[in-house]
VEXTOR-487864 format. One record per residue (C-alpha): x, y, z; residue number from 1; residue in one letter. Coordinates in nm, 2 decimals. Layout:
# residues N
{px=X, py=Y, pz=Z, seq=NUM, type=A}
...
***
This chain:
# residues 436
{px=-3.25, py=0.43, pz=2.71, seq=1, type=X}
{px=-3.51, py=0.69, pz=2.65, seq=2, type=X}
{px=-3.61, py=0.90, pz=2.96, seq=3, type=X}
{px=-3.95, py=1.04, pz=3.04, seq=4, type=X}
{px=-4.00, py=1.30, pz=3.31, seq=5, type=X}
{px=-4.34, py=1.28, pz=3.46, seq=6, type=X}
{px=-4.55, py=1.51, pz=3.69, seq=7, type=X}
{px=-4.35, py=1.81, pz=3.58, seq=8, type=X}
{px=-4.43, py=2.18, pz=3.55, seq=9, type=X}
{px=-4.27, py=2.24, pz=3.21, seq=10, type=X}
{px=-4.15, py=2.60, pz=3.18, seq=11, type=X}
{px=-4.05, py=2.76, pz=2.85, seq=12, type=X}
{px=-3.88, py=3.10, pz=2.82, seq=13, type=X}
{px=-3.91, py=3.12, pz=2.44, seq=14, type=X}
{px=-4.20, py=3.18, pz=2.43, seq=15, type=X}
{px=-4.31, py=3.21, pz=2.79, seq=16, type=X}
{px=-4.52, py=2.92, pz=2.88, seq=17, type=X}
{px=-4.59, py=2.70, pz=3.19, seq=18, type=X}
{px=-4.79, py=2.38, pz=3.18, seq=19, type=X}
{px=-4.81, py=2.05, pz=3.36, seq=20, type=X}
{px=-4.70, py=1.76, pz=3.16, seq=21, type=X}
{px=-4.44, py=1.50, pz=3.07, seq=22, type=X}
{px=-4.12, py=1.53, pz=2.87, seq=23, type=X}
{px=-3.96, py=1.25, pz=2.67, seq=24, type=X}
{px=-3.60, py=1.24, pz=2.57, seq=25, type=X}
{px=-3.43, py=0.99, pz=2.34, seq=26, type=X}
{px=-3.06, py=1.00, pz=2.25, seq=27, type=X}
{px=-2.97, py=1.37, pz=2.25, seq=28, type=X}
{px=-3.31, py=1.52, pz=2.15, seq=29, type=X}
{px=-3.64, py=1.60, pz=2.31, seq=30, type=X}
{px=-3.88, py=1.38, pz=2.12, seq=31, type=X}
{px=-4.22, py=1.44, pz=2.28, seq=32, type=X}
{px=-4.41, py=1.66, pz=2.52, seq=33, type=X}
{px=-4.76, py=1.62, pz=2.65, seq=34, type=X}
{px=-4.97, py=1.40, pz=2.87, seq=35, type=X}
{px=-4.91, py=1.02, pz=2.92, seq=36, type=X}
{px=-4.63, py=1.00, pz=2.66, seq=37, type=X}
{px=-4.41, py=0.75, pz=2.84, seq=38, type=X}
{px=-4.34, py=0.43, pz=2.66, seq=39, type=X}
{px=-4.28, py=0.08, pz=2.80, seq=40, type=X}
{px=-3.90, py=0.07, pz=2.80, seq=41, type=X}
{px=-3.84, py=0.43, pz=2.92, seq=42, type=X}
{px=-3.66, py=0.52, pz=3.23, seq=43, type=X}
{px=-3.94, py=0.71, pz=3.41, seq=44, type=X}
{px=-3.84, py=0.99, pz=3.65, seq=45, type=X}
{px=-4.11, py=1.14, pz=3.87, seq=46, type=X}
{px=-4.02, py=1.50, pz=3.95, seq=47, type=X}
{px=-4.32, py=1.53, pz=4.18, seq=48, type=X}
{px=-4.46, py=1.86, pz=4.06, seq=49, type=X}
{px=-4.13, py=2.05, pz=4.03, seq=50, type=X}
{px=-4.04, py=2.30, pz=3.76, seq=51, type=X}
{px=-3.84, py=2.17, pz=3.46, seq=52, type=X}
{px=-3.66, py=2.43, pz=3.24, seq=53, type=X}
{px=-3.44, py=2.43, pz=2.94, seq=54, type=X}
{px=-3.06, py=2.47, pz=3.00, seq=55, type=X}
{px=-2.95, py=2.83, pz=3.04, seq=56, type=X}
{px=-2.70, py=3.00, pz=2.81, seq=57, type=X}
{px=-2.44, py=3.25, pz=2.93, seq=58, type=X}
{px=-2.42, py=3.50, pz=2.65, seq=59, type=X}
{px=-2.08, py=3.66, pz=2.74, seq=60, type=X}
{px=-1.83, py=3.53, pz=2.99, seq=61, type=X}
{px=-1.46, py=3.50, pz=3.07, seq=62, type=X}
{px=-1.38, py=3.16, pz=3.22, seq=63, type=X}
{px=-1.02, py=3.26, pz=3.28, seq=64, type=X}
{px=-1.14, py=3.47, pz=3.57, seq=65, type=X}
{px=-1.27, py=3.17, pz=3.76, seq=66, type=X}
{px=-0.95, py=3.14, pz=3.96, seq=67, type=X}
{px=-0.96, py=3.51, pz=4.04, seq=68, type=X}
{px=-1.18, py=3.47, pz=4.35, seq=69, type=X}
{px=-0.98, py=3.61, pz=4.64, seq=70, type=X}
{px=-0.67, py=3.69, pz=4.43, seq=71, type=X}
{px=-0.41, py=3.94, pz=4.55, seq=72, type=X}
{px=-0.52, py=4.30, pz=4.55, seq=73, type=X}
{px=-0.37, py=4.52, pz=4.28, seq=74, type=X}
{px=-0.07, py=4.74, pz=4.37, seq=75, type=X}
{px=-0.30, py=5.03, pz=4.42, seq=76, type=X}
{px=-0.67, py=5.10, pz=4.41, seq=77, type=X}
{px=-0.79, py=5.15, pz=4.05, seq=78, type=X}
{px=-0.94, py=5.50, pz=3.99, seq=79, type=X}
{px=-1.13, py=5.42, pz=3.68, seq=80, type=X}
{px=-1.23, py=5.15, pz=3.44, seq=81, type=X}
{px=-0.90, py=5.16, pz=3.24, seq=82, type=X}
{px=-0.70, py=5.12, pz=3.55, seq=83, type=X}
{px=-0.92, py=4.82, pz=3.65, seq=84, type=X}
{px=-0.81, py=4.66, pz=3.33, seq=85, type=X}
{px=-0.44, py=4.76, pz=3.37, seq=86, type=X}
{px=-0.40, py=4.68, pz=3.74, seq=87, type=X}
{px=-0.62, py=4.37, pz=3.76, seq=88, type=X}
{px=-0.74, py=4.19, pz=3.45, seq=89, type=X}
{px=-0.45, py=4.25, pz=3.21, seq=90, type=X}
{px=-0.21, py=4.14, pz=3.48, seq=91, type=X}
{px=-0.42, py=3.82, pz=3.55, seq=92, type=X}
{px=-0.44, py=3.72, pz=3.18, seq=93, type=X}
{px=-0.07, py=3.76, pz=3.14, seq=94, type=X}
{px=-0.01, py=3.52, pz=3.43, seq=95, type=X}
{px=-0.22, py=3.24, pz=3.28, seq=96, type=X}
{px=-0.05, py=2.93, pz=3.14, seq=97, type=X}
{px=-0.19, py=2.62, pz=2.97, seq=98, type=X}
{px=-0.27, py=2.44, pz=3.30, seq=99, type=X}
{px=-0.45, py=2.74, pz=3.45, seq=100, type=X}
{px=-0.64, py=2.80, pz=3.13, seq=101, type=X}
{px=-0.79, py=2.45, pz=3.14, seq=102, type=X}
{px=-0.84, py=2.45, pz=3.52, seq=103, type=X}
{px=-1.02, py=2.78, pz=3.52, seq=104, type=X}
{px=-1.25, py=2.66, pz=3.24, seq=105, type=X}
{px=-1.32, py=2.34, pz=3.43, seq=106, type=X}
{px=-1.40, py=2.52, pz=3.75, seq=107, type=X}
{px=-1.61, py=2.78, pz=3.57, seq=108, type=X}
{px=-1.80, py=2.51, pz=3.39, seq=109, type=X}
{px=-1.88, py=2.33, pz=3.72, seq=110, type=X}
{px=-2.00, py=2.65, pz=3.88, seq=111, type=X}
{px=-2.22, py=2.71, pz=3.57, seq=112, type=X}
{px=-2.36, py=2.36, pz=3.57, seq=113, type=X}
{px=-2.46, py=2.39, pz=3.94, seq=114, type=X}
{px=-2.67, py=2.70, pz=3.83, seq=115, type=X}
{px=-2.84, py=2.52, pz=3.54, seq=116, type=X}
{px=-2.63, py=2.69, pz=3.28, seq=117, type=X}
{px=-2.54, py=2.44, pz=3.00, seq=118, type=X}
{px=-2.38, py=2.66, pz=2.73, seq=119, type=X}
{px=-2.11, py=2.92, pz=2.77, seq=120, type=X}
{px=-2.02, py=3.19, pz=2.51, seq=121, type=X}
{px=-1.67, py=3.25, pz=2.62, seq=122, type=X}
{px=-1.42, py=3.53, pz=2.54, seq=123, type=X}
{px=-1.07, py=3.41, pz=2.63, seq=124, type=X}
{px=-0.73, py=3.59, pz=2.68, seq=125, type=X}
{px=-0.40, py=3.45, pz=2.79, seq=126, type=X}
{px=-0.13, py=3.65, pz=2.61, seq=127, type=X}
{px=0.16, py=3.44, pz=2.73, seq=128, type=X}
{px=-0.01, py=3.11, pz=2.65, seq=129, type=X}
{px=-0.21, py=3.17, pz=2.32, seq=130, type=X}
{px=-0.14, py=2.88, pz=2.10, seq=131, type=X}
{px=-0.38, py=2.60, pz=2.17, seq=132, type=X}
{px=-0.56, py=2.80, pz=2.45, seq=133, type=X}
{px=-0.91, py=2.75, pz=2.30, seq=134, type=X}
{px=-0.85, py=2.37, pz=2.30, seq=135, type=X}
{px=-0.76, py=2.40, pz=2.67, seq=136, type=X}
{px=-1.08, py=2.60, pz=2.74, seq=137, type=X}
{px=-1.28, py=2.34, pz=2.53, seq=138, type=X}
{px=-1.13, py=2.05, pz=2.73, seq=139, type=X}
{px=-1.22, py=2.21, pz=3.06, seq=140, type=X}
{px=-1.58, py=2.28, pz=2.95, seq=141, type=X}
{px=-1.62, py=1.94, pz=2.78, seq=142, type=X}
{px=-1.50, py=1.75, pz=3.09, seq=143, type=X}
{px=-1.80, py=1.88, pz=3.28, seq=144, type=X}
{px=-2.03, py=1.80, pz=3.00, seq=145, type=X}
{px=-2.13, py=2.15, pz=2.88, seq=146, type=X}
{px=-2.13, py=2.33, pz=2.54, seq=147, type=X}
{px=-1.92, py=2.62, pz=2.44, seq=148, type=X}
{px=-1.89, py=2.90, pz=2.17, seq=149, type=X}
{px=-1.53, py=3.01, pz=2.20, seq=150, type=X}
{px=-1.30, py=3.28, pz=2.07, seq=151, type=X}
{px=-0.96, py=3.43, pz=2.15, seq=152, type=X}
{px=-0.94, py=3.80, pz=2.25, seq=153, type=X}
{px=-0.72, py=3.95, pz=1.98, seq=154, type=X}
{px=-0.55, py=4.28, pz=2.08, seq=155, type=X}
{px=-0.25, py=4.50, pz=2.00, seq=156, type=X}
{px=-0.17, py=4.57, pz=2.36, seq=157, type=X}
{px=0.09, py=4.29, pz=2.36, seq=158, type=X}
{px=0.26, py=4.40, pz=2.04, seq=159, type=X}
{px=0.24, py=4.28, pz=1.68, seq=160, type=X}
{px=0.35, py=3.92, pz=1.76, seq=161, type=X}
{px=0.08, py=3.89, pz=2.03, seq=162, type=X}
{px=-0.18, py=4.03, pz=1.78, seq=163, type=X}
{px=-0.07, py=3.78, pz=1.51, seq=164, type=X}
{px=-0.08, py=3.49, pz=1.76, seq=165, type=X}
{px=-0.44, py=3.59, pz=1.86, seq=166, type=X}
{px=-0.55, py=3.59, pz=1.50, seq=167, type=X}
{px=-0.38, py=3.26, pz=1.44, seq=168, type=X}
{px=-0.55, py=3.10, pz=1.74, seq=169, type=X}
{px=-0.89, py=3.21, pz=1.62, seq=170, type=X}
{px=-0.82, py=3.08, pz=1.28, seq=171, type=X}
{px=-0.69, py=2.74, pz=1.41, seq=172, type=X}
{px=-0.99, py=2.69, pz=1.63, seq=173, type=X}
{px=-1.24, py=2.80, pz=1.36, seq=174, type=X}
{px=-1.08, py=2.55, pz=1.12, seq=175, type=X}
{px=-1.11, py=2.28, pz=1.38, seq=176, type=X}
{px=-1.48, py=2.36, pz=1.45, seq=177, type=X}
{px=-1.56, py=2.37, pz=1.07, seq=178, type=X}
{px=-1.48, py=2.00, pz=1.07, seq=179, type=X}
{px=-1.73, py=1.90, pz=1.35, seq=180, type=X}
{px=-2.11, py=1.90, pz=1.35, seq=181, type=X}
{px=-2.19, py=1.76, pz=1.69, seq=182, type=X}
{px=-2.35, py=2.09, pz=1.82, seq=183, type=X}
{px=-2.12, py=2.09, pz=2.12, seq=184, type=X}
{px=-1.86, py=2.36, pz=2.03, seq=185, type=X}
{px=-1.83, py=2.64, pz=1.78, seq=186, type=X}
{px=-1.60, py=2.94, pz=1.73, seq=187, type=X}
{px=-1.63, py=3.31, pz=1.67, seq=188, type=X}
{px=-1.36, py=3.57, pz=1.59, seq=189, type=X}
{px=-1.25, py=3.72, pz=1.91, seq=190, type=X}
{px=-1.14, py=4.08, pz=1.97, seq=191, type=X}
{px=-1.08, py=4.28, pz=2.29, seq=192, type=X}
{px=-1.21, py=4.62, pz=2.21, seq=193, type=X}
{px=-1.15, py=4.88, pz=1.94, seq=194, type=X}
{px=-0.94, py=5.10, pz=2.17, seq=195, type=X}
{px=-0.67, py=4.83, pz=2.18, seq=196, type=X}
{px=-0.68, py=4.74, pz=1.81, seq=197, type=X}
{px=-0.51, py=4.92, pz=1.52, seq=198, type=X}
{px=-0.68, py=4.95, pz=1.18, seq=199, type=X}
{px=-0.46, py=4.68, pz=1.04, seq=200, type=X}
{px=-0.58, py=4.44, pz=1.32, seq=201, type=X}
{px=-0.94, py=4.52, pz=1.26, seq=202, type=X}
{px=-0.89, py=4.44, pz=0.89, seq=203, type=X}
{px=-0.74, py=4.10, pz=0.98, seq=204, type=X}
{px=-1.03, py=4.02, pz=1.20, seq=205, type=X}
{px=-1.28, py=4.12, pz=0.93, seq=206, type=X}
{px=-1.11, py=3.90, pz=0.68, seq=207, type=X}
{px=-1.11, py=3.61, pz=0.92, seq=208, type=X}
{px=-1.48, py=3.65, pz=1.00, seq=209, type=X}
{px=-1.56, py=3.67, pz=0.63, seq=210, type=X}
{px=-1.36, py=3.36, pz=0.55, seq=211, type=X}
{px=-1.54, py=3.15, pz=0.81, seq=212, type=X}
{px=-1.87, py=3.33, pz=0.78, seq=213, type=X}
{px=-1.89, py=3.39, pz=1.15, seq=214, type=X}
{px=-1.94, py=3.70, pz=1.37, seq=215, type=X}
{px=-1.70, py=3.89, pz=1.58, seq=216, type=X}
{px=-1.72, py=3.88, pz=1.96, seq=217, type=X}
{px=-1.59, py=4.22, pz=2.09, seq=218, type=X}
{px=-1.63, py=4.46, pz=2.38, seq=219, type=X}
{px=-1.80, py=4.78, pz=2.26, seq=220, type=X}
{px=-1.85, py=5.10, pz=2.45, seq=221, type=X}
{px=-1.82, py=4.94, pz=2.79, seq=222, type=X}
{px=-1.67, py=5.26, pz=2.92, seq=223, type=X}
{px=-1.64, py=5.61, pz=2.77, seq=224, type=X}
{px=-1.27, py=5.55, pz=2.71, seq=225, type=X}
{px=-1.35, py=5.33, pz=2.41, seq=226, type=X}
{px=-1.53, py=5.61, pz=2.23, seq=227, type=X}
{px=-1.28, py=5.87, pz=2.34, seq=228, type=X}
{px=-0.98, py=5.67, pz=2.21, seq=229, type=X}
{px=-1.15, py=5.63, pz=1.86, seq=230, type=X}
{px=-1.22, py=6.00, pz=1.84, seq=231, type=X}
{px=-0.87, py=6.09, pz=1.96, seq=232, type=X}
{px=-0.66, py=5.84, pz=1.77, seq=233, type=X}
{px=-0.87, py=5.78, pz=1.46, seq=234, type=X}
{px=-1.08, py=6.10, pz=1.43, seq=235, type=X}
{px=-1.40, py=5.89, pz=1.39, seq=236, type=X}
{px=-1.68, py=5.77, pz=1.61, seq=237, type=X}
{px=-1.65, py=5.42, pz=1.76, seq=238, type=X}
{px=-1.94, py=5.26, pz=1.57, seq=239, type=X}
{px=-1.84, py=5.43, pz=1.25, seq=240, type=X}
{px=-1.49, py=5.29, pz=1.28, seq=241, type=X}
{px=-1.62, py=4.94, pz=1.34, seq=242, type=X}
{px=-1.85, py=4.99, pz=1.04, seq=243, type=X}
{px=-1.56, py=5.10, pz=0.82, seq=244, type=X}
{px=-1.40, py=4.77, pz=0.90, seq=245, type=X}
{px=-1.71, py=4.56, pz=0.83, seq=246, type=X}
{px=-1.75, py=4.44, pz=1.19, seq=247, type=X}
{px=-2.11, py=4.56, pz=1.22, seq=248, type=X}
{px=-2.23, py=4.22, pz=1.11, seq=249, type=X}
{px=-2.56, py=4.06, pz=1.19, seq=250, type=X}
{px=-2.39, py=3.76, pz=1.35, seq=251, type=X}
{px=-2.15, py=3.97, pz=1.56, seq=252, type=X}
{px=-2.17, py=4.00, pz=1.94, seq=253, type=X}
{px=-2.11, py=4.34, pz=2.10, seq=254, type=X}
{px=-2.05, py=4.30, pz=2.47, seq=255, type=X}
{px=-2.18, py=4.57, pz=2.70, seq=256, type=X}
{px=-2.28, py=4.87, pz=2.48, seq=257, type=X}
{px=-2.30, py=5.07, pz=2.80, seq=258, type=X}
{px=-2.21, py=5.40, pz=2.64, seq=259, type=X}
{px=-2.36, py=5.37, pz=2.29, seq=260, type=X}
{px=-2.48, py=5.70, pz=2.14, seq=261, type=X}
{px=-2.82, py=5.73, pz=2.00, seq=262, type=X}
{px=-2.67, py=5.73, pz=1.65, seq=263, type=X}
{px=-2.47, py=5.41, pz=1.72, seq=264, type=X}
{px=-2.79, py=5.24, pz=1.85, seq=265, type=X}
{px=-2.97, py=5.34, pz=1.53, seq=266, type=X}
{px=-2.70, py=5.17, pz=1.33, seq=267, type=X}
{px=-2.70, py=4.86, pz=1.54, seq=268, type=X}
{px=-3.08, py=4.84, pz=1.53, seq=269, type=X}
{px=-3.07, py=4.86, pz=1.15, seq=270, type=X}
{px=-2.82, py=4.57, pz=1.13, seq=271, type=X}
{px=-2.97, py=4.35, pz=1.40, seq=272, type=X}
{px=-2.65, py=4.23, pz=1.57, seq=273, type=X}
{px=-2.66, py=4.10, pz=1.92, seq=274, type=X}
{px=-2.58, py=4.31, pz=2.23, seq=275, type=X}
{px=-2.46, py=4.11, pz=2.54, seq=276, type=X}
{px=-2.59, py=4.29, pz=2.85, seq=277, type=X}
{px=-2.39, py=4.22, pz=3.17, seq=278, type=X}
{px=-2.57, py=4.41, pz=3.45, seq=279, type=X}
{px=-2.37, py=4.28, pz=3.75, seq=280, type=X}
{px=-2.04, py=4.35, pz=3.58, seq=281, type=X}
{px=-2.15, py=4.70, pz=3.48, seq=282, type=X}
{px=-2.23, py=4.77, pz=3.84, seq=283, type=X}
{px=-1.91, py=4.61, pz=3.97, seq=284, type=X}
{px=-1.69, py=4.82, pz=3.73, seq=285, type=X}
{px=-1.90, py=5.13, pz=3.79, seq=286, type=X}
{px=-1.93, py=5.19, pz=3.42, seq=287, type=X}
{px=-2.30, py=5.27, pz=3.41, seq=288, type=X}
{px=-2.61, py=5.09, pz=3.28, seq=289, type=X}
{px=-2.66, py=5.00, pz=2.91, seq=290, type=X}
{px=-2.94, py=5.19, pz=2.73, seq=291, type=X}
{px=-3.12, py=4.86, pz=2.66, seq=292, type=X}
{px=-3.46, py=5.03, pz=2.64, seq=293, type=X}
{px=-3.35, py=5.20, pz=2.32, seq=294, type=X}
{px=-3.21, py=4.89, pz=2.16, seq=295, type=X}
{px=-3.43, py=4.70, pz=1.92, seq=296, type=X}
{px=-3.16, py=4.45, pz=1.81, seq=297, type=X}
{px=-3.15, py=4.13, pz=2.01, seq=298, type=X}
{px=-3.01, py=4.19, pz=2.37, seq=299, type=X}
{px=-2.89, py=3.88, pz=2.55, seq=300, type=X}
{px=-2.77, py=3.82, pz=2.90, seq=301, type=X}
{px=-2.41, py=3.75, pz=3.00, seq=302, type=X}
{px=-2.21, py=3.76, pz=3.33, seq=303, type=X}
{px=-1.88, py=3.89, pz=3.20, seq=304, type=X}
{px=-1.70, py=3.64, pz=3.41, seq=305, type=X}
{px=-1.89, py=3.69, pz=3.73, seq=306, type=X}
{px=-1.98, py=3.32, pz=3.76, seq=307, type=X}
{px=-2.24, py=3.14, pz=3.55, seq=308, type=X}
{px=-2.56, py=3.21, pz=3.74, seq=309, type=X}
{px=-2.82, py=3.33, pz=3.49, seq=310, type=X}
{px=-3.10, py=3.33, pz=3.75, seq=311, type=X}
{px=-2.90, py=3.59, pz=3.94, seq=312, type=X}
{px=-2.81, py=3.78, pz=3.63, seq=313, type=X}
{px=-3.17, py=3.79, pz=3.51, seq=314, type=X}
{px=-3.29, py=3.92, pz=3.85, seq=315, type=X}
{px=-3.02, py=4.19, pz=3.86, seq=316, type=X}
{px=-3.09, py=4.30, pz=3.51, seq=317, type=X}
{px=-3.45, py=4.36, pz=3.61, seq=318, type=X}
{px=-3.38, py=4.53, pz=3.94, seq=319, type=X}
{px=-3.12, py=4.75, pz=3.78, seq=320, type=X}
{px=-3.35, py=4.84, pz=3.49, seq=321, type=X}
{px=-3.60, py=4.96, pz=3.74, seq=322, type=X}
{px=-3.33, py=5.16, pz=3.93, seq=323, type=X}
{px=-3.20, py=5.31, pz=3.61, seq=324, type=X}
{px=-3.55, py=5.37, pz=3.46, seq=325, type=X}
{px=-3.46, py=5.18, pz=3.15, seq=326, type=X}
{px=-3.82, py=5.16, pz=3.03, seq=327, type=X}
{px=-3.83, py=4.78, pz=2.98, seq=328, type=X}
{px=-4.08, py=4.52, pz=3.11, seq=329, type=X}
{px=-4.02, py=4.21, pz=3.31, seq=330, type=X}
{px=-4.09, py=4.00, pz=3.00, seq=331, type=X}
{px=-3.82, py=4.19, pz=2.82, seq=332, type=X}
{px=-3.56, py=4.06, pz=3.07, seq=333, type=X}
{px=-3.68, py=3.70, pz=3.01, seq=334, type=X}
{px=-3.65, py=3.77, pz=2.63, seq=335, type=X}
{px=-3.28, py=3.86, pz=2.70, seq=336, type=X}
{px=-3.23, py=3.51, pz=2.84, seq=337, type=X}
{px=-3.41, py=3.36, pz=2.54, seq=338, type=X}
{px=-3.19, py=3.56, pz=2.31, seq=339, type=X}
{px=-2.88, py=3.40, pz=2.47, seq=340, type=X}
{px=-3.01, py=3.06, pz=2.37, seq=341, type=X}
{px=-3.10, py=3.18, pz=2.02, seq=342, type=X}
{px=-2.76, py=3.32, pz=1.96, seq=343, type=X}
{px=-2.58, py=3.01, pz=2.08, seq=344, type=X}
{px=-2.82, py=2.80, pz=1.87, seq=345, type=X}
{px=-2.71, py=3.00, pz=1.57, seq=346, type=X}
{px=-2.35, py=2.92, pz=1.62, seq=347, type=X}
{px=-2.39, py=2.55, pz=1.73, seq=348, type=X}
{px=-2.65, py=2.45, pz=1.48, seq=349, type=X}
{px=-2.89, py=2.30, pz=1.74, seq=350, type=X}
{px=-3.20, py=2.43, pz=1.90, seq=351, type=X}
{px=-3.13, py=2.54, pz=2.26, seq=352, type=X}
{px=-3.35, py=2.71, pz=2.52, seq=353, type=X}
{px=-3.67, py=2.52, pz=2.43, seq=354, type=X}
{px=-3.85, py=2.22, pz=2.57, seq=355, type=X}
{px=-4.01, py=2.10, pz=2.25, seq=356, type=X}
{px=-3.97, py=1.80, pz=2.01, seq=357, type=X}
{px=-3.66, py=1.84, pz=1.80, seq=358, type=X}
{px=-3.48, py=2.06, pz=2.05, seq=359, type=X}
{px=-3.15, py=1.96, pz=2.21, seq=360, type=X}
{px=-3.19, py=1.76, pz=2.53, seq=361, type=X}
{px=-3.05, py=2.03, pz=2.76, seq=362, type=X}
{px=-3.28, py=2.00, pz=3.05, seq=363, type=X}
{px=-3.28, py=2.14, pz=3.41, seq=364, type=X}
{px=-3.48, py=1.97, pz=3.68, seq=365, type=X}
{px=-3.53, py=2.18, pz=3.99, seq=366, type=X}
{px=-3.67, py=2.11, pz=4.33, seq=367, type=X}
{px=-3.89, py=2.42, pz=4.30, seq=368, type=X}
{px=-4.24, py=2.31, pz=4.37, seq=369, type=X}
{px=-4.46, py=2.62, pz=4.33, seq=370, type=X}
{px=-4.63, py=2.73, pz=4.65, seq=371, type=X}
{px=-4.86, py=2.97, pz=4.45, seq=372, type=X}
{px=-5.03, py=2.90, pz=4.12, seq=373, type=X}
{px=-4.80, py=2.90, pz=3.82, seq=374, type=X}
{px=-4.92, py=2.95, pz=3.47, seq=375, type=X}
{px=-4.81, py=3.12, pz=3.15, seq=376, type=X}
{px=-4.97, py=3.45, pz=3.26, seq=377, type=X}
{px=-4.77, py=3.48, pz=3.59, seq=378, type=X}
{px=-4.46, py=3.29, pz=3.50, seq=379, type=X}
{px=-4.24, py=3.60, pz=3.49, seq=380, type=X}
{px=-4.32, py=3.66, pz=3.86, seq=381, type=X}
{px=-4.19, py=3.31, pz=3.95, seq=382, type=X}
{px=-3.87, py=3.35, pz=3.74, seq=383, type=X}
{px=-3.79, py=3.70, pz=3.87, seq=384, type=X}
{px=-3.89, py=3.67, pz=4.24, seq=385, type=X}
{px=-3.87, py=3.31, pz=4.34, seq=386, type=X}
{px=-3.69, py=3.05, pz=4.13, seq=387, type=X}
{px=-3.31, py=3.06, pz=4.19, seq=388, type=X}
{px=-3.00, py=2.86, pz=4.11, seq=389, type=X}
{px=-3.02, py=2.70, pz=4.45, seq=390, type=X}
{px=-3.32, py=2.51, pz=4.33, seq=391, type=X}
{px=-3.13, py=2.33, pz=4.05, seq=392, type=X}
{px=-3.12, py=1.96, pz=4.12, seq=393, type=X}
{px=-3.05, py=1.76, pz=3.80, seq=394, type=X}
{px=-2.90, py=1.88, pz=3.47, seq=395, type=X}
{px=-2.89, py=1.70, pz=3.14, seq=396, type=X}
{px=-2.68, py=1.82, pz=2.84, seq=397, type=X}
{px=-2.70, py=1.67, pz=2.50, seq=398, type=X}
{px=-2.91, py=1.38, pz=2.64, seq=399, type=X}
{px=-2.65, py=1.29, pz=2.91, seq=400, type=X}
{px=-2.68, py=1.36, pz=3.28, seq=401, type=X}
{px=-2.41, py=1.61, pz=3.39, seq=402, type=X}
{px=-2.56, py=1.64, pz=3.74, seq=403, type=X}
{px=-2.80, py=1.43, pz=3.94, seq=404, type=X}
{px=-2.93, py=1.51, pz=4.29, seq=405, type=X}
{px=-2.67, py=1.79, pz=4.31, seq=406, type=X}
{px=-2.38, py=1.57, pz=4.23, seq=407, type=X}
{px=-2.16, py=1.64, pz=3.93, seq=408, type=X}
{px=-2.15, py=1.32, pz=3.73, seq=409, type=X}
{px=-1.89, py=1.34, pz=3.45, seq=410, type=X}
{px=-1.59, py=1.46, pz=3.65, seq=411, type=X}
{px=-1.44, py=1.41, pz=4.00, seq=412, type=X}
{px=-1.54, py=1.75, pz=4.15, seq=413, type=X}
{px=-1.35, py=1.71, pz=4.47, seq=414, type=X}
{px=-1.03, py=1.63, pz=4.29, seq=415, type=X}
{px=-1.09, py=1.92, pz=4.04, seq=416, type=X}
{px=-1.13, py=2.16, pz=4.34, seq=417, type=X}
{px=-0.81, py=2.03, pz=4.50, seq=418, type=X}
{px=-0.62, py=2.08, pz=4.17, seq=419, type=X}
{px=-0.76, py=2.43, pz=4.14, seq=420, type=X}
{px=-0.63, py=2.52, pz=4.48, seq=421, type=X}
{px=-0.28, py=2.43, pz=4.37, seq=422, type=X}
{px=-0.31, py=2.59, pz=4.03, seq=423, type=X}
{px=-0.46, py=2.91, pz=4.16, seq=424, type=X}
{px=-0.17, py=2.95, pz=4.41, seq=425, type=X}
{px=0.08, py=2.92, pz=4.13, seq=426, type=X}
{px=-0.12, py=3.16, pz=3.92, seq=427, type=X}
{px=-0.13, py=3.42, pz=4.19, seq=428, type=X}
{px=0.24, py=3.39, pz=4.25, seq=429, type=X}
{px=0.30, py=3.47, pz=3.88, seq=430, type=X}
{px=0.05, py=3.75, pz=3.90, seq=431, type=X}
{px=0.23, py=3.91, pz=4.19, seq=432, type=X}
{px=0.55, py=3.92, pz=3.99, seq=433, type=X}
{px=0.38, py=4.11, pz=3.70, seq=434, type=X}
{px=0.41, py=4.49, pz=3.70, seq=435, type=X}
{px=0.11, py=4.69, pz=3.57, seq=436, type=X}
***
């Protein structure tokens, strides 16, 4: 049955716009927007003057970290970023199995849903459970009702066999996605970072990306160690090495870019690939702040696995840009959120991030009733200083309700959380047995 939302404040982020009106949804698409557009047989939902937004997109995340909350401390305190990887995350990913892969994706998707995030661009790693892992992540996301753009993090740090298995998993999933056109899931070619990949591996990833005509999703210059390793081991600058292996593609995603040189930024700007900015993660890992004020290529927002709350990420990106004197405007931060939706739309073949006829019916109904005037000219102020994920009430994805009145619809949330308790205990036990 078609659904019409009435008495709504319709908020768009691409372009920025706020207006009172109605929104009509039929099947999995938005079909009309305006005044008095409801039809006789519609289900009419009066949102009583609350803000309605398009579903948010998380431009870079690691769902496998969802079960890391409260996990055992590392054997010693990491002294730098590389030790954070070695002592924490590379031990956790080696402890993952098929069940914890799927469970972490399911829990991560629930947390994202509750924040109004409806699409996840995920970057997965489970070196001891690679084959079929992207199907496990997909099942976890799909069970909650969300969309996903997935890849497996290929790396040489677990040997040639591990590298080959990562390439094979990306190939298998890309082949699967090529046969579907429902706009729910898509694949990219996944890579950890240049400093854990040999030239032969980069060549294999480039060939795979070319074969399937997709981009590469890779961490780039998150920490100075990435550039230093390229200079030391390959006698070439990081971006030049990626360029030599044809990974500087317009449809690639470079996560972080925290320590990109001016020359590297110039190359990226010329190509127009997407940078995924993860402000909270950069702060948590003490790696610095991305030079986003110099980047003219699309910059989108991600969480790097710190939950799925894009309202929080957007606010932090703004506050940190002020603290770091990045030279960007409040509207630039909202554009980053819009760029996440544009990039996911490119992979999935549907229009996300818009409340307009023809767009996918990914809709967030809040309980935020503005207590000061709200219009297009001051919308940024409401988004950055008032509307939060706690205001999310109902979420529709692909024309189906995934959450109503704060209750997750498509999955038994209580059972999922009970299962996650058991799975996380088992995961942590395996983690404790893994040496750095």
